[in-house]
Structures are given as structure tokens and as C-alpha cells.
C-alpha positions as CSV (number, residue, x, y, z in Angstrom):
1,M,0.4,-106.8,89.7
2,Y,-1.9,-107.0,92.8
3,K,-5.1,-109.2,92.4
4,I,-8.2,-109.2,94.9
5,F,-8.0,-112.4,96.7
6,K,-11.4,-114.3,96.3
7,K,-12.8,-116.2,99.0
8,P,-14.2,-119.6,99.3
9,I,-17.5,-120.0,98.4
10,I,-18.3,-121.5,101.9
11,K,-18.0,-118.8,104.5
12,V,-17.8,-119.0,108.3
13,S,-20.6,-116.8,110.0
14,P,-21.1,-115.7,113.7
15,D,-23.3,-118.3,115.7
16,I,-27.0,-117.7,115.3
17,K,-28.7,-115.8,118.0
18,L,-32.5,-117.0,118.6
19,P,-34.9,-115.0,120.6
20,E,-36.9,-116.8,123.4
21,P,-39.8,-118.8,121.7
22,R,-43.3,-117.0,121.9
23,V,-46.3,-117.5,120.4
24,S,-46.6,-114.4,118.0
25,L,-50.1,-113.0,116.8
26,F,-48.3,-111.2,114.1
27,V,-46.3,-114.3,112.8
28,I,-49.4,-116.5,113.2
29,F,-51.4,-113.8,110.8
30,I,-48.5,-114.0,108.4
31,L,-48.5,-117.7,108.6
32,R,-52.0,-117.3,107.6
33,I,-51.9,-115.5,104.5
34,L,-48.5,-117.3,103.1
35,M,-48.6,-120.8,104.8
36,R,-51.2,-122.3,102.5
37,G,-49.1,-121.6,99.5
38,Y,-45.9,-122.9,101.1
39,L,-47.7,-126.2,102.0
40,L,-48.5,-126.2,98.5
41,L,-45.0,-126.8,97.1
42,F,-44.8,-130.1,99.8
43,Y,-48.5,-131.3,99.5
44,G,-49.8,-130.0,96.3
45,I,-53.9,-129.6,96.5
46,S,-54.0,-132.8,98.7
47,K,-56.8,-133.4,100.8
48,T,-56.6,-133.7,104.9
49,L,-58.4,-136.2,106.6
50,L,-58.6,-137.4,110.2
51,H,-59.1,-141.0,111.2
52,E,-60.4,-142.1,114.3
53,D,-60.3,-138.3,115.4
54,I,-62.6,-138.5,118.4
55,A,-59.9,-139.6,120.5
56,F,-57.6,-137.0,119.2
57,Y,-60.2,-134.3,120.0
58,E,-60.6,-135.2,123.2
59,A,-57.0,-135.3,124.4
60,I,-56.5,-131.7,122.6
61,K,-59.7,-130.8,124.8
62,R,-58.3,-131.8,127.9
63,A,-54.9,-130.3,127.2
64,L,-56.3,-126.9,126.3
65,A,-58.6,-127.0,129.2
66,K,-55.1,-127.7,131.4
67,K,-57.1,-131.1,132.7
68,S,-53.9,-132.9,131.5
69,R,-50.5,-132.1,130.0
70,L,-50.4,-133.8,126.5
71,I,-47.4,-134.5,124.6
72,I,-47.8,-135.3,121.1
73,A,-45.5,-137.8,119.7
74,F,-45.4,-137.5,116.2
75,R,-43.9,-139.5,113.5
76,H,-41.5,-137.8,111.0
77,P,-40.7,-139.9,108.1
78,N,-41.0,-137.0,105.4
79,G,-39.7,-134.2,107.0
80,G,-42.5,-131.7,106.3
81,E,-45.0,-132.9,109.5
82,P,-44.1,-130.1,111.9
83,Q,-45.0,-127.6,109.0
84,F,-48.1,-129.4,108.3
85,L,-49.1,-130.0,111.6
86,T,-48.9,-126.3,113.0
87,W,-50.6,-125.1,109.8
88,F,-53.7,-127.9,110.7
89,F,-53.6,-127.1,114.6
90,L,-53.6,-123.4,114.0
91,F,-56.2,-123.0,111.3
92,K,-57.8,-126.2,110.6
93,L,-58.2,-128.4,113.9
94,R,-60.9,-126.1,115.4
95,W,-63.2,-126.0,112.7
96,Y,-62.7,-130.2,112.2
97,A,-63.5,-130.5,115.7
98,F,-66.8,-128.2,115.8
99,R,-68.2,-130.4,113.0
100,K,-67.8,-133.5,115.3
101,G,-69.7,-131.4,118.2
102,V,-66.4,-130.8,119.9
103,R,-65.9,-127.2,121.3
104,F,-62.0,-126.3,122.5
105,S,-61.7,-123.9,125.5
106,R,-59.4,-121.9,123.5
107,W,-57.6,-121.6,120.1
108,P,-55.6,-125.0,119.5
109,H,-51.9,-125.0,119.0
110,A,-48.8,-127.1,119.4
111,M,-45.1,-126.2,120.6
112,F,-42.8,-128.0,118.5
113,V,-39.5,-129.4,119.8
114,Y,-36.9,-129.4,117.0
115,G,-33.0,-129.7,116.1
116,Y,-30.7,-126.5,116.6
117,E,-29.4,-127.3,113.1
118,V,-32.7,-126.6,111.3
119,V,-32.3,-122.9,112.2
120,R,-28.7,-123.1,110.7
121,W,-29.7,-124.6,107.3
122,G,-33.0,-123.1,107.4
123,G,-32.0,-119.4,107.0
124,W,-33.6,-116.5,108.6
125,V,-37.0,-117.5,107.6
126,A,-37.1,-120.7,109.5
127,R,-35.9,-118.7,112.3
128,F,-38.5,-116.2,112.4
129,I,-41.2,-118.5,111.6
130,L,-40.2,-121.1,114.5
131,S,-39.6,-118.7,117.2
132,G,-42.7,-116.9,116.5
133,V,-44.9,-120.4,116.6
134,G,-43.1,-121.4,120.0
135,G,-41.0,-123.8,118.5
136,M,-38.3,-125.0,121.3
137,P,-34.8,-125.9,119.7
138,I,-32.7,-128.5,121.2
139,Y,-29.0,-130.1,120.6
140,H,-28.5,-133.6,119.7
141,S,-25.1,-133.9,120.9
142,K,-24.6,-131.4,123.5
143,I,-25.6,-130.7,127.0
144,D,-28.5,-128.2,126.7
145,S,-30.0,-127.7,130.4
146,K,-31.4,-124.3,128.8
147,G,-33.2,-126.3,126.0
148,M,-34.5,-129.1,128.6
149,T,-35.7,-126.6,131.0
150,R,-37.6,-124.8,128.1
151,I,-39.4,-127.9,127.2
152,Y,-40.2,-128.8,131.2
153,S,-41.4,-125.2,131.4
154,A,-43.8,-125.5,128.6
155,I,-45.3,-129.0,129.5
156,D,-45.6,-127.6,133.0
157,E,-47.3,-124.5,132.1
158,G,-49.7,-126.5,129.8
159,R,-50.9,-123.5,127.7
160,F,-50.1,-125.7,124.7
161,P,-49.5,-129.6,124.1
162,V,-45.8,-130.0,123.2
163,A,-44.8,-131.9,120.2
164,I,-41.8,-134.2,119.9
165,A,-40.7,-136.8,117.2
166,P,-39.5,-139.8,118.9
167,E,-37.7,-141.0,115.7
168,G,-35.3,-138.1,116.5
169,Q,-35.2,-137.1,112.8
170,V,-36.7,-137.8,109.5
171,S,-36.9,-141.4,109.2
172,Y,-37.7,-142.0,105.4
173,S,-40.1,-144.7,106.0
174,T,-43.8,-144.6,106.8
175,D,-44.5,-148.1,106.8
176,T,-41.7,-149.1,109.2
177,I,-40.3,-148.0,112.2
178,P,-36.3,-148.2,111.9
179,R,-36.0,-146.4,115.2
180,L,-37.3,-144.8,118.2
181,E,-35.4,-142.4,121.0
182,P,-36.3,-143.1,124.4
183,G,-36.2,-139.2,125.0
184,V,-40.1,-138.4,124.4
185,I,-40.7,-141.4,127.2
186,R,-38.2,-139.9,129.5
187,I,-39.4,-136.4,129.6
188,G,-43.2,-137.3,129.8
189,F,-42.3,-139.4,133.1
190,N,-40.0,-136.4,134.6
191,A,-43.0,-134.1,133.8
192,A,-45.2,-136.5,135.5
193,L,-43.4,-136.8,138.9
194,H,-43.5,-132.9,139.1
195,M,-47.2,-133.0,138.1
196,E,-48.1,-135.6,140.8
197,K,-46.7,-133.0,143.4
198,K,-48.2,-129.7,141.7
199,D,-51.6,-131.0,140.8
200,P,-52.5,-134.9,141.4
201,E,-55.4,-135.0,139.4
202,C,-53.8,-133.6,136.2
203,P,-52.1,-136.5,134.1
204,V,-49.1,-136.4,131.5
205,E,-50.2,-138.6,128.5
206,I,-48.5,-139.2,125.2
207,L,-50.7,-139.3,122.2
208,P,-49.4,-141.3,119.1
209,L,-49.6,-139.5,116.0
210,S,-49.3,-140.8,112.5
211,I,-49.4,-138.9,109.1
212,H,-49.9,-140.9,105.9
213,F,-49.6,-140.1,102.2
214,R,-51.9,-141.7,99.4
215,F,-51.5,-140.7,96.0
216,G,-53.6,-140.6,92.8
217,P,-53.0,-140.8,89.2
218,W,-50.6,-137.6,89.8
219,G,-48.6,-139.7,91.7
220,K,-48.5,-142.5,89.7
221,A,-47.4,-140.2,86.6
222,T,-44.9,-138.2,88.5
223,V,-42.8,-141.2,90.0
224,E,-41.8,-142.3,86.4
225,I,-40.7,-139.2,85.5
226,L,-38.8,-139.1,88.9
227,L,-37.3,-142.5,88.1
228,K,-36.2,-141.4,84.6
229,H,-34.2,-138.4,86.4
230,I,-32.9,-141.3,88.4
231,E,-31.6,-143.2,85.4
232,K,-30.0,-140.1,83.5
233,F,-28.0,-139.6,87.0
234,C,-26.6,-143.1,86.6
235,G,-25.9,-143.0,82.8
236,F,-28.4,-145.3,81.6
237,A,-29.6,-144.8,77.8
238,K,-33.2,-144.7,77.0
239,K,-33.0,-148.1,75.3
240,E,-32.0,-149.8,78.7
241,R,-34.8,-148.8,80.1
242,K,-36.9,-150.5,77.8
243,N,-38.4,-154.4,78.3
244,I,-37.7,-154.2,82.0
245,S,-39.9,-153.9,84.7
246,F,-40.6,-150.9,87.1
247,R,-38.9,-153.3,89.8
248,Q,-35.9,-154.2,87.6
249,R,-35.3,-150.6,86.6
250,I,-35.2,-149.6,90.3
251,E,-32.8,-152.5,91.3
252,K,-30.5,-151.7,88.5
253,C,-30.1,-147.8,89.6
254,R,-29.7,-148.8,93.1
255,E,-27.0,-151.4,92.3
256,Y,-25.0,-148.7,90.0
257,I,-25.2,-146.2,93.0
258,L,-23.9,-148.5,95.7
259,K,-21.0,-149.3,93.5
260,V,-20.3,-146.0,92.7
261,N,-20.1,-145.4,96.7
262,E,-18.0,-148.6,97.3
263,E,-15.6,-147.4,94.7
264,R,-15.6,-144.2,96.4
265,Y,-14.7,-145.5,99.9
266,N,-12.1,-148.2,98.5
267,I,-14.7,-150.9,99.5
268,K,-14.1,-154.3,97.6
269,N,-17.4,-155.2,95.6
270,D,-18.8,-158.6,96.6
271,D,-22.1,-159.3,94.9
272,T,-22.9,-162.2,96.7
273,L,-23.6,-160.4,99.7
274,P,-26.9,-158.6,100.2
275,F,-27.6,-155.1,99.6
276,E,-28.1,-154.4,103.0
277,E,-24.7,-156.0,104.1
278,R,-22.8,-153.8,101.4
279,L,-24.7,-150.8,102.1
280,D,-24.0,-151.0,105.9
281,K,-20.2,-151.1,104.8
282,V,-20.7,-148.0,102.5
283,T,-22.6,-146.5,105.7
284,N,-19.6,-147.1,108.2
285,A,-17.0,-146.1,105.9
286,A,-18.9,-143.0,105.1
287,L,-19.1,-141.8,109.0
288,E,-15.6,-142.9,109.6
289,T,-14.2,-140.6,106.9
290,G,-15.8,-137.9,108.4
291,E,-14.5,-138.7,111.9
292,R,-10.9,-139.3,110.4
293,I,-11.4,-135.9,108.7
294,L,-12.2,-134.1,112.1
295,G,-9.5,-136.4,114.2
296,L,-12.3,-138.0,115.9
297,K,-12.3,-141.6,117.4
298,S,-15.0,-143.8,116.5
299,E,-16.4,-144.2,119.9
300,G,-20.3,-144.9,121.1
301,D,-23.0,-145.9,119.0
302,F,-23.6,-145.1,115.5
303,F,-26.0,-142.1,116.0
304,T,-23.9,-140.5,119.3
305,R,-20.9,-140.7,116.6
306,L,-23.2,-139.3,113.6
307,H,-24.7,-136.2,115.8
308,K,-21.0,-135.5,117.0
309,V,-19.7,-135.3,113.4
310,R,-22.9,-133.0,112.5
311,Q,-22.5,-130.6,115.5
312,I,-18.7,-130.4,115.0
313,C,-19.1,-129.3,111.2
314,W,-21.7,-126.9,112.0
315,D,-19.8,-125.2,114.9
316,K,-16.7,-124.8,112.2
317,I,-19.2,-123.1,110.0
318,F,-21.0,-120.9,112.6
319,L,-18.5,-119.8,115.2
320,P,-19.5,-118.9,118.8
321,D,-19.4,-115.5,120.4
322,V,-15.9,-115.7,121.7
323,F,-14.3,-114.7,118.2
324,D,-14.0,-111.4,117.1
325,F,-15.1,-110.8,113.5
326,K,-14.5,-107.2,113.2
327,G,-11.1,-107.4,114.8
328,M,-9.7,-110.6,112.9
329,S,-7.2,-110.3,110.7
330,R,-8.1,-111.1,106.9
331,L,-5.4,-113.8,107.1
332,R,-6.9,-115.3,110.0
333,R,-10.4,-114.8,108.8
334,S,-9.5,-116.8,105.4
335,I,-8.4,-119.6,107.7
336,K,-11.6,-119.5,109.1
337,D,-13.3,-119.7,106.0
338,L,-11.4,-122.6,104.7
339,D,-12.2,-124.7,108.1
340,A,-16.0,-123.7,107.3
341,G,-15.1,-125.3,103.8
342,Q,-13.5,-128.2,105.1
343,A,-16.4,-128.8,107.6
344,W,-19.2,-128.4,105.1
345,Y,-17.5,-130.8,102.7
346,T,-17.0,-133.4,105.8
347,S,-20.7,-132.8,106.2
348,R,-21.3,-134.5,103.0
349,H,-20.1,-137.9,104.1
350,Q,-22.1,-137.6,107.2
351,E,-25.4,-136.8,105.4
352,L,-24.6,-139.9,103.2
353,A,-24.2,-142.2,106.4
354,E,-27.3,-140.6,108.0
355,F,-29.3,-141.4,104.9
356,C,-27.8,-145.1,104.2
357,W,-28.6,-146.0,107.7
358,Y,-32.2,-145.9,107.0
359,F,-32.3,-147.0,103.5
360,K,-32.7,-150.7,104.0
361,V,-36.1,-151.1,103.1
362,P,-36.9,-153.6,100.5
363,V,-37.6,-153.1,96.9
364,P,-41.2,-153.0,96.9
365,S,-42.8,-155.7,94.9
366,D,-45.3,-155.2,92.1
367,D,-48.1,-156.1,94.4
368,K,-47.2,-153.2,97.0
369,P,-49.6,-150.0,97.4
370,L,-48.7,-147.4,95.2
371,H,-47.6,-145.2,98.2
372,N,-44.7,-148.0,99.1
373,K,-43.5,-147.3,95.4
374,I,-43.5,-143.6,95.2
375,E,-41.6,-143.5,98.6
376,Y,-39.1,-145.9,97.7
377,V,-38.5,-143.9,94.6
378,Q,-38.1,-140.8,96.6
379,N,-35.5,-142.3,99.0
380,L,-33.7,-144.0,95.7
381,Y,-33.4,-140.0,94.2
382,D,-32.2,-139.2,97.8
383,F,-29.5,-141.9,97.9
384,A,-28.2,-140.6,94.3
385,S,-28.4,-137.1,95.5
386,R,-26.6,-137.7,98.6
387,T,-24.0,-139.8,96.6
388,M,-23.4,-136.5,94.7
389,G,-23.1,-134.3,97.8
390,G,-26.4,-133.2,98.5
391,G,-28.6,-133.3,101.9
392,Y,-32.1,-133.3,102.8
393,S,-32.8,-129.8,101.1
394,N,-32.1,-131.5,98.1
395,R,-35.0,-134.2,98.5
396,I,-37.6,-134.5,96.1
397,S,-41.3,-135.0,97.2
398,I,-44.0,-136.1,95.1
399,F,-47.7,-134.4,95.8
400,P,-50.1,-136.7,97.6
401,R,-53.7,-136.9,96.8
402,K,-54.6,-137.2,100.5
403,V,-53.0,-136.8,103.7
404,I,-54.1,-138.7,106.6
405,I,-53.6,-138.1,110.1
406,K,-54.2,-140.8,112.5
407,T,-53.9,-141.4,116.3
408,A,-53.9,-143.9,118.9
409,P,-55.1,-143.8,122.4
410,V,-53.4,-141.9,124.6
411,I,-50.6,-143.6,126.8
412,N,-51.3,-142.1,130.4
413,L,-47.8,-142.1,132.1
414,T,-49.2,-140.5,135.6
415,E,-50.7,-144.1,135.9
416,R,-47.3,-145.7,135.3
417,L,-45.5,-144.0,137.8
418,P,-45.9,-146.5,140.7
419,R,-44.2,-149.2,138.6
420,Y,-41.7,-146.3,137.2
421,K,-40.6,-145.5,140.7
422,E,-39.7,-149.3,141.5
423,D,-38.0,-149.6,138.0
424,R,-37.1,-146.9,136.0
425,K,-35.2,-148.6,133.2
426,T,-37.8,-151.6,132.4
427,T,-40.6,-148.9,132.5
428,I,-39.2,-146.8,130.1
429,S,-38.5,-149.7,127.7
430,D,-42.1,-151.1,128.5
431,T,-43.6,-147.6,127.8
432,L,-41.3,-146.9,124.3
433,A,-42.4,-150.4,123.4
434,D,-46.0,-149.6,123.8
435,L,-45.4,-146.2,121.7
436,E,-44.1,-148.5,119.1
437,K,-46.7,-151.0,118.9
438,A,-49.2,-148.1,118.6
439,Y,-47.5,-146.9,115.7
440,I,-47.3,-150.6,114.3
441,D,-50.6,-151.2,114.5
442,D,-51.7,-147.9,112.9
443,I,-49.5,-149.0,110.0
444,I,-51.2,-152.1,109.6
445,E,-54.8,-151.0,110.1
446,M,-54.1,-148.1,107.6
447,N,-52.8,-150.8,104.7
448,R,-56.0,-153.2,105.8
449,I,-58.3,-149.9,104.9
450,E,-56.5,-149.5,101.5
451,K,-56.6,-153.2,100.3
452,G,-60.2,-153.4,101.8
């Protein structure tokens, strides 16, 4: 008897079509109604504070008056920074500045640059919102002249500041700087060269911006619940959690999850090696597994390889326009669905490799601040989740009590143009180091304030 053939769960789809980014008053109206509730899911009822805000206000004021071109280089350790900052710029910044006696020439906003994969896993809601608030997509591993032209045009027009995360993606660590990409510096200097010809009196500036979470009693209680969930994932009975410290419980879970991954990739267990070295082996094995499935050679640096695997997997799930879905036979369509399913499972290795590269922060000691302990347990949960095939969307975030926005003095790229023209490579490197130092000084200052 003929039976209806069941299609795979993962299905191939036509490539996503994005409208040209624009700032839509209708979308902003919708955000005004819905976004506070959306942020409630990420930040609860946390209070927003600005630290050393005058430099921030003045930089935004110059940019909105078109007396400068501003790139906001924001840190991206938690994932929700673009959403939070979009809400803050649109609906809060003007009133915060007003209380300090600062008036903007027009309503503040910022145009955020994001990876194209966001609109793929984010669905139609992400596509609708990002396009309507002027978000500009860019590919990590493809030549994207259209995307770069769009970014340069936004800086050149100077309607709003452009916001870019120099870390390139979520970095999972607030108090360390795992890596910074030089792209934001290169973009800034190219824009400064253009503005030197167009308007020599209009400098191009980079504003370093960080967001810090601070937690209260709710965070302390919730992190204990989250750690119990991780222990259950690891199969630890309740009696195994008794009479050991918080740190020992974390180390026990971390060790178990690492061993599971070593077994998965046939890595010989060596307890004499530090955790970081063993994790490096898992990281490389996971990425190499993804490359092997896709038939790729392991060429280039780690992140070039990582982004290439991610891009190929997404391109197998979302096919370009050359494919005629309506005219495709059922048999051929089924093959494409199977390819998409294989790509999804391949990307599970890539997701694990991507997270593990960052998960090298030491287990926080008992005297470390609460936010360090909470961040580590959140990452430990992510380690378990990625091991089970999860991704960033499965991450659990604990509600903070305060969200603190802190900025450093702007880095004036126009002033550095003479050095840039003489030695581009060194000037980019030095400017990137200055940006990193601004972030590190910010971390030191915030922790000093907390201890004091």
C-alpha cells in the first residue's frame, strides 16, 4: 500500500530577501509599545545607569548635529546589547541627556551592523525589526561589497551614528577581552580619508562603549537554580552536591562535560593537562569534524575556518535564487532537504567549537564579585547546551539588578590620519590597542567601584 513519505524536520528554504535598511516610524511606534516587554525577558526590571555620561552625550550631540561622524564601538559579551542599546537610544537617551542639560539637535538613534546569519535564525520578526530600525547586515566569510558600501554610506551621510561590535560576535566574557577584530578601525580610517576631502572640519570618531551587568539577591538565588540544572544534565544525584563548595560543584560539572566531549571526538583523556589545553583539543576536533563533513581543508586561522563552515551550512539551508523550488521534482527537493538537515547537524560541531574557543576564563574564586560567578555559570550551562546540540538561542541569561552603560573618551581617527598615511598597518594596530586599553581600563574602573 502507498504511504505518504514523511519529509525531514529540517527543510531547505529559499534565500531570505531583505528590504533596504531604513528608519521606519511605524516600526519605531511598534517598538515603543512592545520592546519594553521584550527586554523584560532579557533584563527583567533592571535599572539602567550611565557612568561618566557627559563625554557620551557630547559625542552623540556632535554626531547628530553632523559636526562629526561617529562610530560606536560597543562590547558584545552577552548577546542582547544591540537590542538594549536600540531601545535606550530611541526612548531613553534624550531624557537622560535633558536632565544633564544637554540638548540634541534631533531625536537620537544608532544604525547597528549585524551578521547576516541573525536574520536566518531570528526569523521574520528579526527581519522586520532590523530592517525597520536601519540595521545593516554584513557577511563574515563572503566578499560583501554591497554591505560595505551601505556601511560607508551611512557614515558618510551622518544621519545617525553607526554601531559596530569590534569583537565580531558574542564574546561571553564581560571582564576580559578575548579578541578584537580590526575591521571597525579600518572602516573608520577609510571614512576619515573620505571626510578629509569632503569636509576637513568634520572628524571621524570612535566611541568605546561597554555594558556591565550587576546582580542582587535575585541573581544569587537564580544562579543556584541554574547550577542545579547543570548538575542534573550531568547525572549528579542530590547527595553528590552536598558538603562541597560552590566552586567545587562548578569544577565537577565542567570536568564531566569536558570528558563527554573528549569521548565524543575520540580524544585521549589526560587529567595531567590543564583544562584549557584539553578544551583546545575539543575545540579543534569539533571544527575539523565540521570541515571533514563538508569536504573542506583546514586552511587559514581559526575564525576564518569557523565562519566558512557556518556560511556553507547556512547556504545549504537557505538556497540562492538560482534554484526553482516550484519546478523542482519531489525527489530532488527531498535531496535538498536532506542536505539541509546534514548542514544543520554539521553546524552543531561549529557551534560547539565557537563557544569553546571563548570558554577559557578560570573558575571564579570565592572572593570574586557575584557578576563573575553568575557569568561563569551561565557559560557552563552554555557548554552543556552546546554539547547537546544547542546554540546561542538556547542560552539562559539571569536577570540583572542594574545595567550600567560606560563609555571612554572618543578616539579621533582624523587626527591620526598623517600617521595612517605613512604606515597603515602600524597605525591600525596601535589604534586597535588603544581601543582595547579603553575597554580594559573600563573593566578595572568598574571593578574598583564595586569593591570600593
